[in-house]
C-alpha positions, 0 to 999 in steps of 0.5 A, spaced: 094 550 700 096 545 695 097 546 688 096 540 683 097 539 676 097 534 671 104 534 666 108 530 661 115 531 659 118 532 652 121 525 652 115 521 655 108 523 653 105 519 659 100 524 663 102 524 671 099 528 677 104 532 680 104 537 686 107 544 685 112 546 690 115 552 688 119 551 681 119 543 682 113 538 680 113 532 684 109 526 682 104 523 686 100 517 685 093 514 687 087 518 687 087 526 687 081 526 691 083 520 696 090 522 699 095 521 694 102 520 695 108 523 693 112 518 688 119 520 689 120 523 682 121 531 681 121 535 675 123 542 674 117 546 672 120 549 666 121 541 663 114 539 663 108 540 659 102 542 663 095 539 662 088 540 664 089 539 672 084 534 672 080 529 668 073 532 670 067 527 671 061 531 669 062 539 667 056 543 669 055 550 667 051 556 669 049 562 664 048 569 665 050 569 672 054 576 673 052 582 675 054 588 670 059 593 673 056 599 677 049 596 677 045 593 682 046 586 683 039 582 681 036 577 686 038 570 684 033 566 679 029 561 682 031 557 676 038 558 674 040 557 667 044 550 667 048 546 661 053 540 661 059 540 657 062 533 655 069 530 658 071 531 650 071 538 651 077 539 656 084 541 654 089 544 658 094 550 657 097 552 651 093 547 647 089 550 641 081 551 641 079 549 635 073 552 631 068 547 628 068 546 621 064 552 617 065 557 623 070 563 623 069 565 630 068 562 637 066 566 643 071 565 650 068 566 657 073 567 663 070 563 669 072 560 675 071 552 676 070 549 682 072 542 683 067 538 688 071 533 692 066 530 696 059 526 695 053 531 696 046 530 695 041 535 697 045 539 702 045 546 705 049 552 702 052 553 709 055 546 708 057 547 701 064 549 702 066 542 706 064 539 699 069 543 695 076 540 693 079 546 689 079 551 684 082 552 677 081 557 671 076 555 665 075 558 659 067 556 657 068 556 649 062 557 645 059 558 638 052 562 640 050 560 633 049 553 635 044 555 641 037 552 640 032 558 639 028 555 645 034 556 649 038 550 649 045 551 649 048 544 650 050 544 642 054 550 642 058 549 648 060 542 647 065 541 641 071 538 642 076 543 645 071 548 648 073 547 655 080 549 657 082 548 664 088 550 668 094 551 669 093 549 676 088 546 681 089 550 688 085 547 694 085 554 698 082 560 695 078 566 697 072 564 691 068 570 694 072 576 692 078 574 687 079 578 681 077 575 674 080 578 667 081 576 660 085 578 655 085 577 647 092 578 644 094 582 650 088 587 650 084 587 656 077 584 655 074 582 662 075 585 668 071 584 674 070 581 681 067 574 683 063 578 688 059 580 682 056 573 681 049 573 682 047 566 684 053 565 690 057 559 689 055 555 695 048 556 693 049 554 686 052 547 689 046 546 694 041 548 688 045 543 683 045 537 689 037 538 690 036 534 683 043 530 682 048 527 686 055 531 686 061 527 686 069 528 687 071 530 680 065 534 678 066 541 675 062 547 676 063 553 671 060 559 675 059 564 670 063 570 666 063 577 667 061 582 661 066 583 656 066 576 653 066 576 645 068 573 639 075 570 637 078 567 631 084 563 628 090 566 630 088 569 636 091 568 643 086 568 649 088 569 656 083 567 662 086 569 669 083 569 676 087 572 682 090 567 686 090 561 681 094 564 675 093 565 667 090 560 662 092 561 655 090 558 649 091 559 642 085 559 637 085 555 631 080 554 625 079 547 623 081 548 616 088 551 619 094 546 619 095 543 626 102 543 630 
């Protein structure tokens, strides 16, 4: 397994790609999806600021994709609820989720993010794994009050800062069984297993590839378990997936002074 990051340092705001080797970040050069090479630079993890571990090409989310704990898992829908988030929604660990003007609360959702590494079009579910590059943690932030009454979610999901990703991107991960949790100000809010996903990830990738070509850098947000809820100015949200790590972000009102 390789663990990738993107980082800057206190004395240089340039964002670089790196490979995490224990407590050392080793810079790489070249395309993340085409055999990057180590550049020779090495920094201690404590001396860098982690950013979102990649710059996504497209961000595609799925709604209502977790079965409740203890309940029978329903059949996967023939027409899943899908939506897009823009690249401008992406932030990294520690960066603030900013509520838009006039909004007091936003909703957090801990999710597994799947990163596509190979072009795919109209593939079979059994071929999906070979097109996955890696995995990271996502917080699919939203303002439900901006969801269209006819069911369109894009506006409520698309504000700047509404897609925290990180802290790392791992290339090997048991995505079918890992635990997924969230905490707000240290209090547990979500605690489930990715096994409770209704439309399995391999079928999700195959389904999406039927109507759009997926390419390296596309990110799929795979759904959130019960317990997601509202947060407001000053709250700290932690989204955690076993085997990847914890993504922590503060919440700020657009009217609050920014650091």
